[in-house]
VEXBALUM-537879 format. One record per residue (C-alpha): residue number from 1; residue in one letter; chain; x, y, z. Coordinates in nm, 3 decimals. Each point is the difference from the previous one (the first is absolute). Example, Ala and Ser with C-alpha at 12.3 -4.5 7.8 and 13.67 -1.06 7.14 Angstrom:
! VEXBALUM-537879
+-----+---------+--------+---------+---------+---------+
| num | residuo | cadena |    east |   north |      up |
+-----+---------+--------+---------+---------+---------+
|   1 |       A |      A |   1.230 |  -0.450 |   0.780 |
|   2 |       S |      A |   0.137 |   0.344 |  -0.066 |
+-----+---------+--------+---------+---------+---------+
! end
This chain:
! VEXBALUM-537879
+-----+---------+--------+---------+---------+---------+
| num | residuo | cadena |    east |   north |      up |
+-----+---------+--------+---------+---------+---------+
|   1 |       X |      A |   0.398 |   2.074 |   2.663 |
|   2 |       X |      A |   0.083 |  -0.342 |   0.135 |
|   3 |       X |      A |  -0.366 |  -0.072 |   0.068 |
|   4 |       X |      A |  -0.101 |   0.102 |  -0.350 |
|   5 |       X |      A |   0.274 |  -0.214 |  -0.151 |
|   6 |       X |      A |  -0.110 |  -0.301 |   0.202 |
|   7 |       X |      A |  -0.362 |   0.050 |  -0.107 |
|   8 |       X |      A |   0.105 |   0.029 |  -0.362 |
|   9 |       X |      A |   0.211 |  -0.314 |   0.027 |
|  10 |       X |      A |  -0.277 |  -0.214 |   0.147 |
|  11 |       X |      A |  -0.255 |   0.139 |  -0.243 |
|  12 |       X |      A |   0.234 |  -0.073 |  -0.289 |
|  13 |       X |      A |   0.056 |  -0.354 |   0.124 |
|  14 |       X |      A |  -0.375 |  -0.061 |   0.013 |
|  15 |       X |      A |  -0.043 |   0.128 |  -0.355 |
|  16 |       X |      A |   0.292 |  -0.212 |  -0.122 |
|  17 |       X |      A |  -0.154 |  -0.302 |   0.172 |
|  18 |       X |      A |  -0.331 |   0.062 |  -0.174 |
|  19 |       X |      A |   0.164 |   0.047 |  -0.341 |
|  20 |       X |      A |   0.212 |  -0.309 |   0.059 |
|  21 |       X |      A |  -0.306 |  -0.210 |   0.079 |
|  22 |       X |      A |  -0.172 |   0.125 |  -0.316 |
|  23 |       X |      A |   0.309 |  -0.079 |  -0.207 |
|  24 |       X |      A |   0.031 |  -0.341 |   0.164 |
|  25 |       X |      A |  -0.363 |  -0.087 |  -0.069 |
|  26 |       X |      A |   0.051 |   0.097 |  -0.363 |
|  27 |       X |      A |   0.311 |  -0.219 |  -0.021 |
|  28 |       X |      A |  -0.198 |  -0.286 |   0.149 |
|  29 |       X |      A |  -0.273 |   0.017 |  -0.266 |
|  30 |       X |      A |   0.266 |   0.025 |  -0.269 |
|  31 |       X |      A |   0.200 |  -0.297 |   0.134 |
|  32 |       X |      A |  -0.266 |  -0.234 |   0.143 |
|  33 |       X |      A |  -0.063 |  -0.154 |  -0.342 |
|  34 |       X |      A |   0.367 |  -0.096 |  -0.021 |
|  35 |       X |      A |  -0.022 |  -0.146 |   0.350 |
|  36 |       X |      A |  -0.295 |  -0.212 |  -0.112 |
|  37 |       X |      A |   0.161 |  -0.128 |  -0.320 |
|  38 |       X |      A |   0.335 |  -0.064 |   0.169 |
|  39 |       X |      A |  -0.124 |  -0.130 |   0.333 |
|  40 |       X |      A |  -0.310 |  -0.192 |  -0.101 |
|  41 |       X |      A |   0.074 |  -0.089 |  -0.361 |
|  42 |       X |      A |   0.380 |  -0.027 |   0.040 |
|  43 |       X |      A |   0.056 |   0.205 |  -0.316 |
|  44 |       X |      A |   0.252 |   0.284 |  -0.018 |
|  45 |       X |      A |  -0.165 |   0.275 |  -0.203 |
|  46 |       X |      A |   0.241 |   0.292 |  -0.039 |
|  47 |       X |      A |  -0.237 |   0.151 |  -0.256 |
|  48 |       X |      A |  -0.245 |   0.076 |   0.281 |
|  49 |       X |      A |   0.081 |   0.370 |  -0.022 |
|  50 |       X |      A |  -0.111 |   0.001 |  -0.363 |
|  51 |       X |      A |  -0.356 |  -0.075 |   0.113 |
|  52 |       X |      A |   0.020 |   0.289 |   0.245 |
|  53 |       X |      A |   0.121 |   0.222 |  -0.282 |
|  54 |       X |      A |  -0.289 |  -0.122 |  -0.215 |
|  55 |       X |      A |  -0.250 |   0.105 |   0.265 |
|  56 |       X |      A |   0.160 |   0.342 |   0.022 |
|  57 |       X |      A |  -0.007 |   0.057 |  -0.376 |
|  58 |       X |      A |  -0.357 |  -0.129 |  -0.026 |
|  59 |       X |      A |  -0.097 |   0.266 |   0.253 |
|  60 |       X |      A |   0.195 |   0.277 |  -0.170 |
|  61 |       X |      A |  -0.124 |  -0.078 |  -0.351 |
|  62 |       X |      A |  -0.360 |  -0.052 |   0.110 |
|  63 |       X |      A |  -0.001 |   0.335 |   0.177 |
|  64 |       X |      A |   0.185 |   0.198 |  -0.267 |
|  65 |       X |      A |  -0.154 |  -0.145 |  -0.318 |
|  66 |       X |      A |  -0.339 |  -0.131 |   0.109 |
|  67 |       X |      A |  -0.083 |   0.237 |   0.284 |
|  68 |       X |      A |  -0.063 |  -0.281 |   0.249 |
|  69 |       X |      A |  -0.014 |   0.127 |   0.362 |
|  70 |       X |      A |   0.288 |  -0.100 |   0.225 |
|  71 |       X |      A |  -0.211 |  -0.210 |   0.237 |
|  72 |       X |      A |  -0.147 |  -0.194 |  -0.292 |
|  73 |       X |      A |   0.351 |  -0.065 |  -0.131 |
|  74 |       X |      A |   0.098 |  -0.197 |   0.312 |
|  75 |       X |      A |  -0.233 |  -0.300 |  -0.055 |
|  76 |       X |      A |   0.066 |   0.032 |  -0.374 |
|  77 |       X |      A |   0.374 |  -0.034 |   0.061 |
|  78 |       X |      A |  -0.057 |  -0.304 |   0.221 |
|  79 |       X |      A |  -0.231 |  -0.179 |  -0.245 |
|  80 |       X |      A |   0.201 |   0.066 |  -0.316 |
|  81 |       X |      A |   0.333 |  -0.087 |   0.163 |
|  82 |       X |      A |  -0.151 |  -0.317 |   0.147 |
|  83 |       X |      A |  -0.127 |  -0.093 |  -0.347 |
|  84 |       X |      A |   0.348 |   0.063 |  -0.142 |
|  85 |       X |      A |   0.150 |  -0.215 |   0.274 |
|  86 |       X |      A |  -0.247 |  -0.281 |  -0.071 |
|  87 |       X |      A |   0.081 |   0.012 |  -0.372 |
|  88 |       X |      A |   0.376 |  -0.012 |   0.059 |
|  89 |       X |      A |  -0.037 |  -0.273 |   0.263 |
|  90 |       X |      A |  -0.175 |  -0.226 |  -0.251 |
|  91 |       X |      A |   0.236 |   0.068 |  -0.287 |
|  92 |       X |      A |   0.344 |   0.079 |   0.143 |
|  93 |       X |      A |   0.027 |  -0.062 |   0.372 |
|  94 |       X |      A |  -0.161 |  -0.342 |   0.041 |
|  95 |       X |      A |   0.267 |  -0.192 |  -0.195 |
|  96 |       X |      A |   0.264 |   0.160 |   0.226 |
|  97 |       X |      A |  -0.143 |  -0.124 |   0.332 |
|  98 |       X |      A |   0.202 |  -0.321 |  -0.002 |
|  99 |       X |      A |   0.317 |   0.159 |  -0.131 |
| 100 |       X |      A |   0.299 |   0.071 |   0.228 |
| 101 |       X |      A |  -0.004 |   0.331 |   0.183 |
| 102 |       X |      A |   0.284 |   0.137 |  -0.212 |
| 103 |       X |      A |  -0.209 |  -0.054 |  -0.313 |
| 104 |       X |      A |  -0.293 |   0.177 |   0.166 |
| 105 |       X |      A |   0.221 |   0.294 |   0.094 |
| 106 |       X |      A |   0.143 |   0.036 |  -0.351 |
| 107 |       X |      A |  -0.344 |  -0.039 |  -0.159 |
| 108 |       X |      A |  -0.179 |   0.251 |   0.223 |
| 109 |       X |      A |   0.274 |   0.263 |  -0.001 |
| 110 |       X |      A |   0.002 |  -0.026 |  -0.380 |
| 111 |       X |      A |  -0.373 |   0.074 |   0.003 |
| 112 |       X |      A |   0.065 |   0.301 |   0.225 |
| 113 |       X |      A |   0.253 |   0.146 |  -0.246 |
| 114 |       X |      A |  -0.238 |  -0.069 |  -0.289 |
| 115 |       X |      A |  -0.278 |   0.186 |   0.185 |
| 116 |       X |      A |   0.232 |   0.296 |   0.064 |
| 117 |       X |      A |   0.095 |   0.017 |  -0.368 |
| 118 |       X |      A |  -0.360 |  -0.039 |  -0.119 |
| 119 |       X |      A |  -0.134 |   0.278 |   0.222 |
| 120 |       X |      A |   0.288 |   0.229 |  -0.096 |
| 121 |       X |      A |  -0.074 |  -0.060 |  -0.369 |
| 122 |       X |      A |  -0.379 |   0.031 |   0.002 |
| 123 |       X |      A |  -0.056 |   0.256 |   0.278 |
| 124 |       X |      A |   0.331 |   0.181 |   0.032 |
| 125 |       X |      A |   0.265 |   0.031 |   0.267 |
| 126 |       X |      A |  -0.124 |   0.316 |   0.170 |
| 127 |       X |      A |  -0.126 |   0.006 |   0.356 |
| 128 |       X |      A |  -0.378 |  -0.038 |   0.024 |
| 129 |       X |      A |  -0.211 |   0.205 |   0.238 |
| 130 |       X |      A |  -0.324 |  -0.112 |   0.163 |
| 131 |       X |      A |  -0.252 |   0.270 |   0.082 |
| 132 |       X |      A |  -0.168 |  -0.115 |   0.317 |
| 133 |       X |      A |  -0.331 |   0.160 |   0.107 |
| 134 |       X |      A |   0.016 |   0.331 |   0.181 |
| 135 |       X |      A |  -0.139 |  -0.147 |   0.322 |
| 136 |       X |      A |   0.298 |  -0.236 |   0.018 |
| 137 |       X |      A |   0.261 |   0.275 |  -0.036 |
| 138 |       X |      A |  -0.054 |   0.173 |   0.331 |
| 139 |       X |      A |   0.154 |  -0.054 |   0.340 |
| 140 |       X |      A |  -0.155 |  -0.032 |   0.343 |
| 141 |       X |      A |   0.172 |   0.079 |   0.329 |
| 142 |       X |      A |  -0.107 |  -0.168 |   0.321 |
| 143 |       X |      A |   0.114 |   0.096 |   0.349 |
| 144 |       X |      A |   0.218 |   0.288 |   0.100 |
| 145 |       X |      A |   0.345 |   0.073 |   0.129 |
| 146 |       X |      A |   0.221 |  -0.306 |   0.036 |
| 147 |       X |      A |  -0.285 |  -0.231 |  -0.104 |
| 148 |       X |      A |  -0.084 |   0.181 |  -0.324 |
| 149 |       X |      A |  -0.044 |  -0.253 |  -0.279 |
| 150 |       X |      A |  -0.020 |   0.109 |  -0.363 |
| 151 |       X |      A |  -0.178 |  -0.251 |  -0.221 |
| 152 |       X |      A |  -0.017 |   0.027 |  -0.377 |
| 153 |       X |      A |  -0.344 |  -0.096 |  -0.127 |
| 154 |       X |      A |   0.135 |  -0.217 |  -0.279 |
| 155 |       X |      A |   0.228 |  -0.193 |   0.235 |
| 156 |       X |      A |  -0.291 |  -0.048 |   0.237 |
| 157 |       X |      A |  -0.202 |  -0.129 |  -0.294 |
| 158 |       X |      A |   0.279 |  -0.246 |  -0.087 |
| 159 |       X |      A |   0.015 |  -0.128 |   0.359 |
| 160 |       X |      A |  -0.377 |  -0.055 |   0.006 |
| 161 |       X |      A |  -0.008 |  -0.180 |  -0.337 |
| 162 |       X |      A |   0.301 |  -0.217 |   0.082 |
| 163 |       X |      A |  -0.135 |  -0.089 |   0.346 |
| 164 |       X |      A |  -0.327 |  -0.121 |  -0.153 |
| 165 |       X |      A |   0.189 |  -0.200 |  -0.264 |
| 166 |       X |      A |   0.218 |  -0.159 |   0.268 |
| 167 |       X |      A |  -0.301 |  -0.118 |   0.200 |
| 168 |       X |      A |  -0.181 |  -0.128 |  -0.309 |
| 169 |       X |      A |   0.309 |  -0.183 |  -0.124 |
| 170 |       X |      A |   0.066 |  -0.158 |   0.338 |
| 171 |       X |      A |  -0.360 |  -0.122 |   0.022 |
| 172 |       X |      A |   0.011 |  -0.126 |  -0.358 |
| 173 |       X |      A |   0.311 |  -0.209 |   0.057 |
| 174 |       X |      A |  -0.084 |  -0.130 |   0.347 |
| 175 |       X |      A |  -0.380 |  -0.023 |   0.024 |
| 176 |       X |      A |  -0.130 |  -0.090 |  -0.344 |
| 177 |       X |      A |  -0.021 |  -0.318 |  -0.205 |
| 178 |       X |      A |   0.226 |   0.157 |  -0.261 |
| 179 |       X |      A |   0.270 |   0.056 |   0.262 |
| 180 |       X |      A |  -0.026 |  -0.362 |   0.113 |
| 181 |       X |      A |   0.025 |  -0.124 |  -0.358 |
| 182 |       X |      A |   0.298 |   0.223 |  -0.064 |
| 183 |       X |      A |   0.186 |  -0.131 |   0.304 |
| 184 |       X |      A |  -0.082 |  -0.358 |  -0.101 |
| 185 |       X |      A |   0.116 |   0.060 |  -0.356 |
| 186 |       X |      A |   0.325 |   0.149 |   0.126 |
| 187 |       X |      A |   0.076 |  -0.274 |   0.253 |
| 188 |       X |      A |  -0.062 |  -0.290 |  -0.239 |
| 189 |       X |      A |  -0.139 |   0.072 |  -0.348 |
| 190 |       X |      A |  -0.049 |  -0.369 |  -0.085 |
| 191 |       X |      A |  -0.204 |  -0.077 |   0.309 |
| 192 |       X |      A |  -0.199 |   0.322 |  -0.047 |
| 193 |       X |      A |  -0.076 |  -0.097 |  -0.360 |
| 194 |       X |      A |  -0.105 |  -0.345 |   0.121 |
| 195 |       X |      A |  -0.247 |   0.164 |   0.237 |
| 196 |       X |      A |  -0.164 |   0.182 |  -0.291 |
| 197 |       X |      A |   0.180 |   0.334 |   0.032 |
| 198 |       X |      A |   0.087 |   0.158 |  -0.334 |
| 199 |       X |      A |   0.356 |   0.105 |   0.085 |
| 200 |       X |      A |   0.048 |   0.196 |  -0.323 |
| 201 |       X |      A |  -0.309 |   0.211 |   0.066 |
| 202 |       X |      A |   0.105 |   0.063 |   0.360 |
| 203 |       X |      A |   0.345 |   0.120 |  -0.108 |
| 204 |       X |      A |  -0.153 |   0.203 |  -0.283 |
| 205 |       X |      A |  -0.230 |   0.186 |   0.239 |
| 206 |       X |      A |   0.280 |   0.045 |   0.253 |
| 207 |       X |      A |   0.239 |   0.144 |  -0.258 |
| 208 |       X |      A |  -0.273 |   0.226 |  -0.139 |
| 209 |       X |      A |  -0.082 |   0.126 |   0.350 |
| 210 |       X |      A |   0.366 |   0.073 |   0.073 |
| 211 |       X |      A |   0.038 |   0.182 |  -0.331 |
| 212 |       X |      A |  -0.318 |   0.199 |   0.062 |
| 213 |       X |      A |   0.123 |   0.109 |   0.343 |
| 214 |       X |      A |   0.328 |   0.112 |  -0.156 |
| 215 |       X |      A |  -0.196 |   0.198 |  -0.258 |
| 216 |       X |      A |  -0.210 |   0.162 |   0.271 |
| 217 |       X |      A |   0.316 |   0.085 |   0.192 |
| 218 |       X |      A |   0.147 |   0.155 |  -0.313 |
| 219 |       X |      A |  -0.313 |   0.209 |  -0.049 |
| 220 |       X |      A |   0.007 |   0.118 |   0.362 |
| 221 |       X |      A |   0.374 |   0.058 |   0.003 |
| 222 |       X |      A |   0.040 |   0.187 |  -0.328 |
| 223 |       X |      A |  -0.056 |   0.334 |   0.174 |
| 224 |       X |      A |   0.247 |  -0.072 |   0.282 |
| 225 |       X |      A |   0.265 |  -0.219 |  -0.163 |
| 226 |       X |      A |  -0.012 |   0.149 |  -0.347 |
| 227 |       X |      A |  -0.061 |  -0.195 |  -0.319 |
| 228 |       X |      A |   0.234 |  -0.056 |  -0.292 |
| 229 |       X |      A |   0.109 |  -0.303 |  -0.206 |
| 230 |       X |      A |   0.278 |  -0.086 |   0.249 |
| 231 |       X |      A |  -0.250 |  -0.056 |   0.283 |
| 232 |       X |      A |   0.032 |  -0.384 |   0.006 |
| 233 |       X |      A |   0.379 |   0.018 |   0.030 |
| 234 |       X |      A |   0.007 |   0.298 |   0.236 |
| 235 |       X |      A |  -0.220 |  -0.163 |   0.265 |
| 236 |       X |      A |   0.083 |  -0.367 |  -0.057 |
| 237 |       X |      A |   0.244 |   0.001 |   0.291 |
| 238 |       X |      A |  -0.266 |   0.140 |   0.234 |
| 239 |       X |      A |  -0.243 |  -0.278 |  -0.090 |
| 240 |       X |      A |   0.269 |  -0.261 |   0.057 |
| 241 |       X |      A |   0.097 |   0.153 |   0.334 |
| 242 |       X |      A |  -0.361 |  -0.008 |   0.121 |
| 243 |       X |      A |  -0.030 |  -0.368 |  -0.092 |
| 244 |       X |      A |   0.344 |  -0.099 |   0.130 |
| 245 |       X |      A |  -0.036 |   0.181 |   0.332 |
| 246 |       X |      A |  -0.365 |  -0.088 |   0.057 |
| 247 |       X |      A |   0.020 |  -0.361 |  -0.106 |
| 248 |       X |      A |  -0.261 |  -0.177 |  -0.208 |
| 249 |       X |      A |  -0.202 |  -0.200 |   0.252 |
| 250 |       X |      A |  -0.292 |   0.243 |  -0.004 |
| 251 |       X |      A |  -0.076 |   0.363 |  -0.077 |
| 252 |       X |      A |   0.080 |   0.099 |   0.360 |
| 253 |       X |      A |   0.375 |  -0.014 |  -0.058 |
| 254 |       X |      A |   0.007 |   0.215 |  -0.316 |
| 255 |       X |      A |  -0.235 |   0.248 |   0.168 |
| 256 |       X |      A |   0.229 |   0.036 |   0.303 |
| 257 |       X |      A |   0.306 |   0.024 |  -0.225 |
| 258 |       X |      A |  -0.160 |   0.261 |  -0.225 |
| 259 |       X |      A |  -0.096 |   0.217 |   0.298 |
| 260 |       X |      A |   0.348 |  -0.026 |   0.151 |
| 261 |       X |      A |   0.168 |   0.082 |  -0.329 |
| 262 |       X |      A |  -0.241 |   0.281 |  -0.080 |
| 263 |       X |      A |   0.060 |   0.172 |   0.332 |
| 264 |       X |      A |   0.377 |  -0.057 |  -0.021 |
| 265 |       X |      A |   0.015 |   0.137 |  -0.353 |
| 266 |       X |      A |  -0.199 |   0.316 |   0.074 |
| 267 |       X |      A |   0.184 |   0.066 |   0.327 |
| 268 |       X |      A |   0.340 |  -0.071 |  -0.151 |
| 269 |       X |      A |  -0.054 |   0.230 |  -0.298 |
| 270 |       X |      A |  -0.123 |   0.277 |   0.232 |
| 271 |       X |      A |   0.264 |  -0.013 |   0.272 |
| 272 |       X |      A |   0.300 |  -0.115 |  -0.209 |
| 273 |       X |      A |  -0.091 |   0.082 |  -0.361 |
| 274 |       X |      A |   0.358 |  -0.045 |  -0.123 |
| 275 |       X |      A |  -0.017 |  -0.367 |   0.094 |
| 276 |       X |      A |  -0.293 |  -0.062 |  -0.234 |
| 277 |       X |      A |  -0.147 |  -0.347 |   0.046 |
| 278 |       X |      A |   0.290 |  -0.118 |   0.218 |
| 279 |       X |      A |  -0.229 |  -0.037 |   0.302 |
| 280 |       X |      A |  -0.226 |  -0.241 |  -0.192 |
| 281 |       X |      A |   0.288 |  -0.225 |  -0.101 |
| 282 |       X |      A |   0.150 |   0.014 |   0.348 |
| 283 |       X |      A |  -0.331 |  -0.100 |   0.155 |
| 284 |       X |      A |  -0.034 |  -0.283 |  -0.252 |
| 285 |       X |      A |   0.347 |  -0.133 |   0.084 |
| 286 |       X |      A |  -0.061 |   0.015 |   0.375 |
| 287 |       X |      A |  -0.336 |  -0.179 |  -0.023 |
| 288 |       X |      A |   0.134 |  -0.270 |  -0.231 |
| 289 |       X |      A |   0.299 |  -0.055 |   0.229 |
| 290 |       X |      A |  -0.247 |  -0.047 |   0.285 |
| 291 |       X |      A |  -0.251 |  -0.208 |  -0.197 |
| 292 |       X |      A |   0.152 |  -0.124 |  -0.329 |
| 293 |       X |      A |  -0.334 |  -0.151 |  -0.112 |
| 294 |       X |      A |  -0.189 |   0.325 |   0.057 |
| 295 |       X |      A |  -0.232 |   0.115 |   0.276 |
| 296 |       X |      A |  -0.251 |  -0.275 |  -0.077 |
| 297 |       X |      A |   0.069 |  -0.336 |  -0.164 |
| 298 |       X |      A |  -0.206 |  -0.281 |  -0.138 |
| 299 |       X |      A |   0.073 |  -0.367 |   0.024 |
| 300 |       X |      A |  -0.158 |  -0.153 |  -0.309 |
| 301 |       X |      A |   0.056 |   0.109 |  -0.355 |
| 302 |       X |      A |  -0.088 |  -0.109 |  -0.345 |
+-----+---------+--------+---------+---------+---------+
! end
């Protein structure tokens, strides 16, 4: 009996680790746009979760009312949410860039509450369900005995998608002309404009990309996290934790923070369910006591 218990324990730990990584990767995609706007653009956007909610509802409504396949809804959620982000950046966000951070916080959190109220009025307050394809609903087990690992197909799909997005985003920011222009615009907008860089266009594209990633994360996470009008408020603290713990120097910090928090959250809720998300907050406090500026920091800012 002892041997069987030990095997079960190790096998369970491996499965929890896998689920935690999948959850962490999902958190990263949801929060990386906030890390970009806060770290690179120096703008505090607490309405970031509203863009994630928009991506989730775009997916749900497109599937339920238009019959669009789930896989086709993912790029649709990214494109439409990015377009919404670009529109709001031009009309509402841009005048707030030079405002004090308190003004940005009050402005963006007001937008978040407006989004919650609007969705509740037009769509309803009930929980929305996403019907993922049958081939993503199964589960695969690898290994045997103590090394048995159970992997849900949908979580494996999320890990693969998020890993590709991480690599593409890292290359985009560090190896392309757009990334160089963005860093120049952030470090000194006046000098960048003098060199012929259209700072407004750079920030527009950056904000749209961050919004689109949030929308894609909302589309991917609707099945796991659930989707209702309170989504932006329910997960706002998680986005902020990822950014605060990971720092804003690059996407490496938020990625590491999201993985740590995802694993801690899944493990904590499994082993000590009565504690809820206590393990996440405890881990956040310990990391910030060790590194108050986050795991990774950046010297120059706009």
